LUMMIZA-717774 format. One line per field, with one value per residue (C-alpha): x, y, z; residue number from 0. Coordinates in pm, whole numbers, plus 32768, in hexadecimal, padded with zeros to 4 digits. Layout:
<pts>
xx <- c(X, ...)
yy <- c(Y, ...)
zz <- c(Z, ...)
pos <- c(NUM, ...)
</pts>
This chain:
<pts>
xx <- c(2CA8, 2C9F, 2DD3, 2E36, 2F68, 300C, 2FD5, 3052, 3188, 31D0, 31A4, 328F, 338C, 3373, 338B, 34CD, 3560, 3506, 3594, 36D7, 36F3, 36B3, 37BE, 38BB, 3877, 3866, 39AC, 3A9B, 39DC, 39F6, 3B73, 3B94, 3ABE, 3BE6, 3B36, 3A5F, 391F, 3944, 397F, 3852, 3782, 381B, 37B3, 3654, 3642, 36D7, 35D2, 34C7, 3562, 3577, 3407, 339D, 3469, 33D1, 3278, 32CB, 3331, 31C8, 310D, 319C, 3119, 3259, 3376, 34C5, 3618, 374F, 3862, 39B0, 3ADC, 3B4F, 3A19, 3A9C, 3BE1, 3B19, 3A57, 3B96, 3C41, 3B0F, 3AEC, 3C64, 3C39, 3B14, 3BD6, 3D04, 3C2D, 3BE8, 3D4F, 3DBF, 3E66, 3DAE, 3C3B, 3BC5, 3CCF, 3C94, 3B1A, 3B28, 3C12, 3B4B, 3A05, 3AA8, 3B0D, 39A3, 390A, 39E3, 39CD, 384F, 384B, 3927, 3825, 36FB, 3791, 37E6, 367B, 35AE, 3667, 3705, 3623, 36C9, 35E1, 363F, 37B3, 37A3, 36E5, 37E6, 390D, 3893, 382D, 3992, 3A28, 3946, 3995, 3B10, 3AF3, 3A45, 3B40, 3C5D, 3BCA, 3BBF, 3D2B, 3D91, 3CD7, 3D8F, 3EDC, 3E93, 3E1A, 3F21, 3E0A, 3E63, 3CFD, 3C39, 3AD9, 3AE9, 3C13, 3D7E, 3E79, 3FE7, 404E, 40BC, 40FA, 4041, 3ED0, 3DFF, 3CAD, 3BB4, 3CBB, 3DA3, 3ECB, 3F24, 3FAC, 3E4E, 3DBD, 3EC5, 3E5F, 3CFD, 3D4F, 3E47, 3D26, 3C31, 3D05, 3D41, 3BC8, 3B77, 3C75, 3BF7, 3A95, 3B17, 3BD0, 3B00, 39B1, 3865, 37FA, 377D, 3857, 37E8, 3843, 3996, 39E9, 3985, 3A6A, 3B84, 3B49, 3B3F, 3C85, 3D2D, 3C9C, 3D1B, 3E6C, 3E74, 3DF6, 3EFB, 4004, 3F98, 3FCE, 4144, 4131, 425E, 41CC, 4080, 411E, 41CD, 40A2, 3FBB, 40B4, 40BB, 3F46, 3F2A, 4045, 3F9E, 3E5D, 3F0F, 4005, 3EF0, 3E42, 3F7F, 3F6C, 3E01, 3DE6, 3C99, 3D18, 3E92, 3E92, 3DCA, 3E87, 3FD2, 3F5D, 3EE5, 402D, 40F2, 4010, 4039, 41B7, 41D6, 40E2, 4178, 42D5, 426A, 41AC, 42CA, 43D8, 431D, 4258, 4278, 43EE, 43F2, 431A, 43B5, 42DE, 4343, 44B3, 4496, 43CC, 44C1, 45EB, 4546, 457F, 440E, 43CA, 426F, 4164, 4145, 41CE, 42F7, 436E, 44D2, 4561, 4641, 4531, 4440, 4541, 4579, 4401, 43F9, 450D, 4449, 4317, 43E5, 4474, 4316, 42A1, 43CF, 438A, 421C, 424B, 410F, 3FF5, 408F, 406C, 3EED, 3DF1, 3E67, 3F55, 4084, 4065, 4039, 4159, 4245, 42D8, 4379, 442E, 445A, 459C, 4647, 461C, 4499, 43F4, 42A8, 4184, 4182, 401C, 4068, 41A2, 4187, 4183, 4040, 40F2, 41D9, 40AE, 3FF0, 4107, 4140, 3FD0, 3F55, 408A, 40ED, 3FA3, 3EF0, 3FF9, 3FC7, 3E50, 3E7B, 3F8E, 3E9E, 3D8E, 3E8A, 3ED6, 3D69, 3D1A, 3E38, 3DC1, 3C62, 3CDA, 3D8E, 3C61, 3B71, 3C44, 3BED, 3A74, 3A7A, 3B8B, 3AED, 3B8E, 3C03, 3AE2, 39EB, 3A4D, 3A5F, 390B, 38F6, 3975, 3943, 38E9, 3939, 3A94, 3ABE, 3A4A, 3B36, 3C62, 3C20, 3BE9, 3D1C, 3DE8, 3D59, 3DB5, 3F17, 3F3A, 3EC1, 3FB0, 40DD, 4075, 404D, 41C3, 4203, 40BC, 3F8B, 3E6D, 3DC9, 3DA8, 3D05, 3B8D, 3B27, 3C3F, 3C19, 3AA1, 3AED, 3BF0, 3AF8, 39F7, 3AE5, 3B4F, 39E3, 3992, 3AC2, 3A85, 3921, 399A, 39E8, 3872, 38C9, 39BF, 38E7, 3792, 3811, 384B, 36D5, 3626, 34B5, 348F, 33AC, 3307, 3434, 3521, 3423, 33FA, 3573, 35B5, 3491, 3520, 3671, 35D6, 3505, 362A, 36F4, 35DF, 35B5, 372A, 3748, 361A, 3678, 37DE, 3767, 3688, 379C, 3893, 37AD, 375D, 38D4, 3927, 381F, 38B5, 3A16, 39BC, 393B, 3A71, 3B4E, 3AB9, 3B1D, 3C69, 3D37, 3D19, 3BA0, 3ACF, 39D4, 3AD8, 3AF7, 397B, 395A, 3A7D, 39DC, 3893, 3950, 39FC, 38B6, 3832, 395B, 3A0B, 3B19, 3BB6, 3D13, 3D54, 3C21, 3C94, 3DF5, 3D70, 3C93, 3DC2, 3E8D, 3D7D, 3D74, 3EF5, 3F1D, 3E1B, 3ED5, 401F, 3F8A, 3FC2, 3E6C, 3DE4, 3D49, 3E8C, 3EBB, 3D59, 3D74, 3EC1, 3E2D, 3D05, 3DF2, 3EAE, 3D6E, 3D29, 3E85, 3E4D, 3D1F, 3E00, 3F01, 3DF8, 3D5F, 3EAD, 3FD6, 40BE, 407D, 41B4, 4121, 4023, 4146, 420C, 40F1, 40AB, 4211, 41FE, 40C8, 417A, 42A5, 41B6, 411B, 427A, 4272, 43B9, 4419, 42CC, 42E9, 4434, 4381, 4299, 43BA, 446F, 433F, 4306, 4465, 447B, 4324, 43B3, 4523, 457C, 445F, 44E6, 43BB, 43D1, 4544, 451D, 440F, 44DF, 45F0, 44E5, 44B1, 4629, 4619, 4505, 45E0, 4712, 47E3, 484F, 4963, 4874, 4777, 4875, 48C0, 474C, 4723, 4854, 47C7, 4671, 4711, 47DC, 4698, 45D8, 4640, 44E5, 4516, 4500, 4498, 45DD, 46A8, 4615, 4651, 47AB, 4817, 478A, 4840, 498B, 4968, 4906, 4A3C, 4B1E, 4A7F, 4AC8, 4C2E, 4C73, 4BB3, 4B16, 49A7, 4991, 4815, 4723, 4685, 4561, 45B0)
yy <- c(BA98, B935, B8DC, B771, B6B1, B6DB, B854, B87D, B7A0, B890, B9C3, B939, B8F2, BA5B, BAE0, BA1A, BAAB, BC0D, BBDC, BB48, BC77, BD63, BCB9, BCC5, BE3C, BEA3, BE04, BEB8, C003, BFE0, C001, BE8C, BE28, BE2E, BEE8, BE41, BEEC, BE94, BD26, BD23, BD95, BC77, BB80, BC00, BBDE, BA90, BA13, BA8E, B9CE, B88C, B8AF, B8C8, B79F, B6D7, B735, B6CC, B573, B532, B5FE, B539, B3D6, B34E, B43E, B400, B44E, B488, B3EF, B3DE, B342, B499, B4C2, B3A7, B463, B596, B4C4, B420, B56D, B602, B4D6, B4F2, B663, B622, B511, B5FC, B70B, B637, B610, B778, B84A, B990, B94A, BA91, BA9A, B935, B95B, BA84, B9CB, B888, B948, B9DC, B881, B805, B92B, B913, B797, B7A5, B8BB, B7DA, B6BA, B7A4, B82C, B6C5, B644, B779, B86C, B795, B7F8, B8B8, B9E4, B9DE, B9BC, BAE2, BBC5, BB85, BBB5, BCF9, BD83, BD43, BDD8, BF09, BF31, BF1E, C020, C119, C0DE, C10C, C256, C2C3, C263, C32B, C45D, C42A, C41C, C54C, C621, C5A8, C545, C49F, C438, C2F4, C353, C423, C36D, C3EB, C306, C2F9, C285, C3D6, C3CE, C28C, C242, C13A, C183, C116, C053, C0EA, C021, C043, BEE8, BE6B, BF24, BE8B, BD35, BD6F, BDF9, BCE0, BBE6, BCA2, BD2C, BBCC, BB8D, BCCF, BC7F, BB26, BB9A, BCB2, BBC0, BA83, BAD2, BAAC, BC10, BD40, BE45, BF50, BE64, BE19, BF90, BFBE, BE9F, BF40, C085, BFB7, BF0D, C05A, C0E7, BFBE, BFE4, C152, C101, BFF0, C0E4, C1D9, C0DC, C0CC, BF67, BE9F, BD4D, BDB3, BE14, BCCB, BBFC, BCAB, BC7C, BB05, BAE3, BBBA, BAFD, B9B6, BA21, BAB0, B98C, B88E, B94E, B95D, B7E3, B7FF, B83B, B8FB, B9EF, B9F1, BB34, BC0C, BB83, BBDB, BD35, BD71, BCF6, BDE1, BF05, BEB9, BEA0, BFD4, C0A1, C02B, C07E, C1D8, C21F, C1B4, C270, C3B2, C3D7, C2CE, C2C2, C440, C428, C41B, C2FE, C219, C265, C219, C0DC, C053, C0A5, C01D, C165, C1D5, C1F4, C29E, C1CD, C0D7, BF76, BEBB, BF48, BEFF, BDAA, BD8B, BDAD, BCE1, BBC4, BBE0, BBC8, BA94, B9FC, BA3F, B998, B868, B83C, B85C, B746, B665, B696, B62C, B54E, B483, B569, B6C8, B7CB, B7E6, B899, B9FF, B9DF, BA4A, BBBC, BB72, BA7D, BB4A, BC21, BAE1, BAB3, BC23, BC71, BDA9, BE48, BE48, BF1E, BF46, BE5F, BD8A, BD09, BBF7, BB5E, BC06, BAA9, B9E5, B88E, B8D5, B965, B824, B750, B830, B83F, B6E7, B619, B4FC, B464, B59C, B5C4, B45E, B48A, B5C0, B515, B3F7, B4F9, B59A, B43E, B3DA, B527, B503, B39F, B41A, B539, B449, B35C, B480, B53B, B475, B4A5, B622, B678, B5C1, B5A9, B6C5, B689, B6B8, B823, B86F, B914, B996, B9B2, B8F3, B977, B825, B833, B9A3, B955, B821, B8E8, BA27, B983, B8B6, B9F0, BAA1, B980, B974, BAE1, BAA1, B97C, BA50, BB82, BAAE, BA69, BBD2, BC47, BBCC, BBF4, BAB8, BB69, BC9F, BC33, BCDD, BC48, BAF5, BB00, BB52, BA45, B944, B9AE, B98B, B83B, B7C2, B831, B77C, B640, B638, B61D, B4AC, B46B, B492, B373, B27D, B265, B195, B2C1, B309, B268, B250, B2B6, B1B9, B1EA, B188, B266, B383, B35A, B35B, B483, B549, B4F7, B57A, B6B5, B6E9, B6D1, B7B3, B8B8, B8A2, B8CC, B9EF, BAA6, BA6F, BAD8, BBFE, BC76, BC5E, BD09, BE22, BE7B, BE79, BF4F, C04E, C075, C072, C192, C24A, C20A, C27F, C3D5, C408, C47D, C367, C417, C42F, C34F, C327, C26F, C16C, C147, C122, C02A, BF58, BF4B, BEDE, BDC9, BD53, BD3E, BC70, BBDE, BB30, BC65, BC88, BDD6, BE7C, BDF0, BE7A, BFCB, BFEE, BF8E, C098, C1A0, C152, C14C, C29D, C333, C293, C329, C487, C44D, C4AC, C42B, C2F6, C297, C152, C0DC, C12B, C079, BF3D, BF49, BF63, BE32, BD70, BDCD, BD69, BC19, BBF2, BC53, BB55, BA42, BA8B, BAB7, BA25, BA8F, BC03, BC81, BDDB, BD49, BCD0, BE0F, BEF7, BE1C, BE49, BFC0, BFDB, BF01, BFEF, C113, C068, C02E, BEBA, BEAC, BD4C, BCC4, BD8D, BCED, BBA6, BC4D, BD08, BBB9, BB22, BC4F, BC72, BB29, BB6C, BC97, BC9D, BD63, BE58, BFB7, C01D, BEE4, BF0B, C07C, C031, BF24, C029, C10A, BFF9, BFFD, C17D, C147, C05F, C13A, C050, C156, C084, BF75, C075, C125, BFE4, BFB7, C117, C0FE, BFC0, C05C, C180, C08B, BFDF, C111, C27F, C2DD, C27C, C3DE, C342, C278, C3A0, C479, C373, C322, C482, C45D, C31A, C39B, C4D0, C400, C317, C44A, C4D1, C387, C37D, C4E7, C4E7, C635, C666, C6CF, C6E6, C7CC, C749, C65B, C655)
zz <- c(98C3, 994E, 9A0F, 99C7, 9A55, 9901, 98FA, 9A5A, 9A0D, 98E1, 99B2, 9AB9, 99A8, 992C, 9A8D, 9AC8, 998F, 99FE, 9B5A, 9AD3, 99F0, 9B12, 9BE4, 9ABE, 9A80, 9BF1, 9C65, 9B77, 9BA8, 9D22, 9D35, 9CD5, 9E05, 9EE4, 9FF9, A0FD, A098, 9F26, 9F67, A047, 9F28, 9E54, 9F68, 9F55, 9DDD, 9DEE, 9EEA, 9DF5, 9CD7, 9DA2, 9E0F, 9CA8, 9C3E, 9D61, 9CE6, 9B87, 9C02, 9C67, 9B6B, 9A48, 9A57, 99B2, 9A09, 9977, 99FA, 9922, 99E7, 992F, 99EA, 9A57, 9B2D, 9C0D, 9C42, 9CA9, 9DA2, 9E1F, 9E61, 9F04, 9FE6, A044, A08B, A173, A22B, A243, A2DE, A40E, A455, A406, A510, A4C4, A4A2, A416, A301, A2A1, A29A, A1AE, A0BE, A0C4, A083, 9F4E, 9EDC, 9F1A, 9E6A, 9D30, 9D20, 9D26, 9C26, 9B49, 9B6D, 9B36, 99EF, 997A, 99A8, 9965, 9877, 9768, 963D, 952C, 9579, 96F7, 96A5, 95A9, 9698, 97AB, 96C4, 962E, 977C, 97FB, 96BD, 96DF, 984D, 980A, 96F6, 97E7, 98F1, 97F7, 978A, 98F6, 991B, 97F3, 987D, 99C6, 990C, 9832, 9957, 9A47, 9B36, 9C7F, 9CCA, 9C8F, 9CB1, 9DF2, 9E84, 9E86, 9DCB, 9E1B, 9CC1, 9C30, 9AB8, 9A8B, 9A4D, 9AEF, 9A66, 9B66, 9C23, 9D19, 9C9A, 9B21, 9B25, 9B7C, 9A58, 9976, 99ED, 9989, 9835, 97F8, 981A, 9743, 9626, 9592, 95A8, 94F4, 93E0, 93B4, 9376, 929E, 91B7, 91AF, 9254, 9197, 91DE, 9116, 9074, 917B, 928F, 91F2, 91DB, 9346, 93A6, 92E7, 93AA, 94F0, 94AB, 946C, 95A6, 9675, 95DC, 963A, 979A, 97BC, 9758, 9865, 9977, 9939, 99BF, 9934, 999A, 990A, 97BB, 97A5, 980E, 971B, 9603, 9654, 9641, 9502, 945F, 94AF, 93FE, 92CC, 92C7, 92B5, 919A, 90D7, 90B0, 9040, 8EC4, 8EC9, 8FDB, 8F94, 8ECC, 8FC0, 90E2, 9041, 8FE2, 9149, 91D6, 90F6, 9151, 92C5, 92A4, 91CC, 9296, 93DF, 9376, 92F6, 9436, 9514, 9447, 9417, 9553, 9662, 9674, 96B7, 97E5, 9943, 99C0, 989E, 98CF, 9A4A, 9A0F, 990A, 99E0, 9B1B, 9BD4, 9C04, 9D74, 9D46, 9DE2, 9EFC, 9EFD, 9E88, 9D3A, 9CDC, 9C85, 9DAC, 9EB3, 9DE8, 9DD5, 9F55, 9F82, 9EAD, 9F7C, A0C0, A024, 9FBA, A111, A1AB, A0C8, A11B, A289, A25B, A135, A11A, A184, A183, A295, A25D, A177, A132, A255, A18D, A1E0, A356, A372, A296, A3AC, A438, A2EA, A291, A1D7, A255, A0FC, A110, A216, A16E, A1A4, A066, A079, 9F7D, 9EEB, 9D9C, 9D07, 9D12, 9CF9, 9E26, 9EDF, 9E98, 9F30, A059, A0B5, A041, A035, 9F4D, 9F6A, 9EF2, 9DD9, 9D68, 9D46, 9C78, 9BA3, 9B60, 9AF7, 9A01, 9971, 9951, 98A6, 97AF, 9759, 972C, 9653, 9561, 954C, 9513, 9415, 92D9, 9324, 9350, 9252, 912F, 8FDE, 8EFE, 8E20, 8F42, 8F57, 8DE4, 8DE5, 8F47, 90A5, 91E2, 933B, 93C9, 934E, 93BB, 951D, 9535, 94AA, 9572, 96BF, 968D, 963B, 976C, 984B, 97B9, 980C, 9976, 9996, 9933, 99FD, 9B2D, 9B3D, 9B98, 9C3E, 9D04, 9C19, 9C9E, 9DE8, 9D56, 9D6E, 9C32, 9B5F, 9C00, 9BA6, 9A3B, 9A32, 9AC7, 99C0, 9899, 9925, 9947, 97E6, 9760, 9829, 97AB, 964E, 968D, 9649, 94D8, 94E4, 95B1, 964A, 976A, 9847, 9856, 9978, 99C7, 9B2E, 9BD8, 9D29, 9DFB, 9D36, 9D50, 9EC4, 9EEE, 9E18, 9EB9, A011, 9FAA, 9F1B, A049, A136, A05B, A050, A1CA, A210, A114, A1AF, A319, A2DC, A20C, A31C, A42A, A34E, A2D7, A448, A496, A360, A3D3, A534, A4AA, A3BE, A4EC, A5B5, A494, A4A4, A60E, A696, A73D, A891, A875, A969, A848, A783, A888, A89C, A723, A710, A821, A771, A635, A6FE, A786, A621, A5B4, A6E7, A618, A595, A640, A592, A63A, A78A, A751, A6DE, A811, A8EA, A83F, A87E, A9E6, A9FD, A95A, AA49, AB68, AAF5, AB22, AC92, AD18, AE62, ADC4, AD04, ADC9, AD88, AC18, ABF5, ACA0, ABB5, AA89, AB0B, AB0C, A99E, A93A, A9DA, A8F0, A7C8, A826, A84B, A6F7, A643, A701, A5E7, A609, A6BB, A70E, A7F8, A8CD, A89A, A906, AA31, AA9D, AA6C, AB46, AC56, AC42, AC6F, ADA3, AE33, ADFD, AD38, ADA0, AD25, ABE7, AB85, AB2E, AA38, A98A, A96C, A8C8, A7E2, A752, A696, A5F0, A53A, A577, A438, A462, A4AD, A57D, A650, A67E, A6E6, A7E7, A88E, A8A5, A951, AA58, AAAC, AAD5, ABD6, ACA7, AC77, ABA4, AAAE, AA1B, A9AC, A93E, A868, A7A0, A755, A6E7, A603, A56C, A537, A479, A3A3, A34C, A2E8, A2B3, A320, A48B, A51D, A66B, A677, A61B, A72F, A840, A7C3, A80E, A969, A99B, A928, A9FC, AB37, AAF0, AADA, AC13, ACCD, AC52, ACB3, ADF7, AD87, AD0C, ABA3, AB8B, AC32, AD72, AD21, ABA7)
pos <- c(0, 1, 2, 3, 4, 5, 6, 7, 8, 9, 10, 11, 12, 13, 14, 15, 16, 17, 18, 19, 20, 21, 22, 23, 24, 25, 26, 27, 28, 29, 30, 31, 32, 33, 34, 35, 36, 37, 38, 39, 40, 41, 42, 43, 44, 45, 46, 47, 48, 49, 50, 51, 52, 53, 54, 55, 56, 57, 58, 59, 60, 61, 62, 63, 64, 65, 66, 67, 68, 69, 70, 71, 72, 73, 74, 75, 76, 77, 78, 79, 80, 81, 82, 83, 84, 85, 86, 87, 88, 89, 90, 91, 92, 93, 94, 95, 96, 97, 98, 99, 100, 101, 102, 103, 104, 105, 106, 107, 108, 109, 110, 111, 112, 113, 114, 115, 116, 117, 118, 119, 120, 121, 122, 123, 124, 125, 126, 127, 128, 129, 130, 131, 132, 133, 134, 135, 136, 137, 138, 139, 140, 141, 142, 143, 144, 145, 146, 147, 148, 149, 150, 151, 152, 153, 154, 155, 156, 157, 158, 159, 160, 161, 162, 163, 164, 165, 166, 167, 168, 169, 170, 171, 172, 173, 174, 175, 176, 177, 178, 179, 180, 181, 182, 183, 184, 185, 186, 187, 188, 189, 190, 191, 192, 193, 194, 195, 196, 197, 198, 199, 200, 201, 202, 203, 204, 205, 206, 207, 208, 209, 210, 211, 212, 213, 214, 215, 216, 217, 218, 219, 220, 221, 222, 223, 224, 225, 226, 227, 228, 229, 230, 231, 232, 233, 234, 235, 236, 237, 238, 239, 240, 241, 242, 243, 244, 245, 246, 247, 248, 249, 250, 251, 252, 253, 254, 255, 256, 257, 258, 259, 260, 261, 262, 263, 264, 265, 266, 267, 268, 269, 270, 271, 272, 273, 274, 275, 276, 277, 278, 279, 280, 281, 282, 283, 284, 285, 286, 287, 288, 289, 290, 291, 292, 293, 294, 295, 296, 297, 298, 299, 300, 301, 302, 303, 304, 305, 306, 307, 308, 309, 310, 311, 312, 313, 314, 315, 316, 317, 318, 319, 320, 321, 322, 323, 324, 325, 326, 327, 328, 329, 330, 331, 332, 333, 334, 335, 336, 337, 338, 339, 340, 341, 342, 343, 344, 345, 346, 347, 348, 349, 350, 351, 352, 353, 354, 355, 356, 357, 358, 359, 360, 361, 362, 363, 364, 365, 366, 367, 368, 369, 370, 371, 372, 373, 374, 375, 376, 377, 378, 379, 380, 381, 382, 383, 384, 385, 386, 387, 388, 389, 390, 391, 392, 393, 394, 395, 396, 397, 398, 399, 400, 401, 402, 403, 404, 405, 406, 407, 408, 409, 410, 411, 412, 413, 414, 415, 416, 417, 418, 419, 420, 421, 422, 423, 424, 425, 426, 427, 428, 429, 430, 431, 432, 433, 434, 435, 436, 437, 438, 439, 440, 441, 442, 443, 444, 445, 446, 447, 448, 449, 450, 451, 452, 453, 454, 455, 456, 457, 458, 459, 460, 461, 462, 463, 464, 465, 466, 467, 468, 469, 470, 471, 472, 473, 474, 475, 476, 477, 478, 479, 480, 481, 482, 483, 484, 485, 486, 487, 488, 489, 490, 491, 492, 493, 494, 495, 496, 497, 498, 499, 500, 501, 502, 503, 504, 505, 506, 507, 508, 509, 510, 511, 512, 513, 514, 515, 516, 517, 518, 519, 520, 521, 522, 523, 524, 525, 526, 527, 528, 529, 530, 531, 532, 533, 534, 535, 536, 537, 538, 539, 540, 541, 542, 543, 544, 545, 546, 547, 548, 549, 550, 551, 552, 553, 554, 555, 556, 557, 558, 559, 560, 561, 562, 563, 564, 565, 566, 567, 568, 569, 570, 571, 572, 573, 574, 575, 576, 577, 578, 579, 580, 581, 582, 583, 584, 585, 586, 587, 588, 589, 590, 591, 592, 593, 594, 595, 596, 597, 598, 599, 600, 601, 602, 603, 604, 605, 606, 607, 608, 609, 610, 611, 612, 613, 614, 615, 616, 617, 618, 619, 620, 621, 622, 623, 624, 625, 626, 627, 628, 629, 630, 631, 632, 633, 634, 635)
</pts>
């Protein structure tokens, strides 16, 4: 076979499609790609995709770029994210978030310019639908067998199924985006009878999988996307009858399923009543509203530029309501999370993108919908894709008001893919969005891709080494010298990780607290690592707290007070922080002050066994002082 530039260009195009499909399949199967190792794999796949696109720019003598107005919004937000990275307080956290933005932005542009043919779009759509069907089947099996495992990992969500995701809410987010797409192809796609039957089975499977998640927000969001698809078809004469029949079947079948089965299950009753406390995170309305209030205040305090990329979780302790003692991770509302992290500037860019997308949708609608007569003798895959992707994005938009699907890499990737396929439909309305890439444009785009590839690979190499050493450290006991060695190797691989520095300090402190001959040396080493923690993340109160504890242990109580005073405002409503400040007052013999801190810690959380134990000691010591007689054994 003779390889010409045209052949190589075609092969690169096919390879891009394959790698995009691999990424789309891998991410949901790998627990939603929320773990470090899985996102590193996505970075590697992304780098390969960008290399192939760069090659296509030069293999094709007259390359074209599909560049609808929404592409400029994507470029604007990515540029803002990069600029915000350089001013962020916590470099490691900001870098990870900006790399996700960069990866998804470039995937969006790759799909726009390389995968817009009807064949490519159909392959992507059916792959996603097939994947969602298989994951839904796995979720149903989990539900029926009462399994608490996701692959080989234990899940805390008893009575609910998450498929290949740990959180059932994340699976509901995925199914909410893909069920409308499946229904659109089922009703209006130009497909064979066998394919239509398979799509019907896929839709039923996704509905069953969605039911097994017991996700209230997921149900509402999916209903919104589904009703959008059926509602549009109700106004189309050719498809009105089948849309109405399907709507009635869904309503009747859903009502029968809820009344005869779902309403009798304990998880359903708990979810509807809001009393289900199974599983981590913020679950009930009261705590969720308190979390939103904290995010709102965070945004108002940093109005224009936010606290920084992905900084919400790390700044949350300063704003923690007393009712929330868990680590929230995100705000459980993507819009508030956007404002808290990126500020009003980021919010306005995204709002502009929504407006531009809506305008483009209205302009494109007449060209993809066609007239009733156009569909009298057949179906339209173009119309099915347009309708299904819109319905899926409607579901994502609704679900994002009560969860954080855009911060689950797998769901964000699927959302970006649907968005790119939808935005690409603008080419049917006008040819003005196609640009022929001349030499200057190719050089500029190649430079951007080259930098992105380099950044992704360098970061991936550093983080992969760090992940390896952290995994080695995790297998060691906290008192083991090997743990400290492995943690130090991990820190050397990624010297911006404040958490590794803190964990290493904690290992040294715990060994010091054993009271062996080298306790003072170990405590001083721990203080040095806590100093690195504070430098890398000045908002992490436990770096200051543990420094104070080491200084107390070394007998430097006066010096320790300064660190406790800095630690307390950084998590003033955290029961663990409050209890450990009480511990400090025990060390200096101020039992009255310590008692107040322990009482407050116990009021904040009924799990504060540490505070309960020391409260008894304080009360006994206070009685002893008042009576003048010892009430505890010597050296208690």
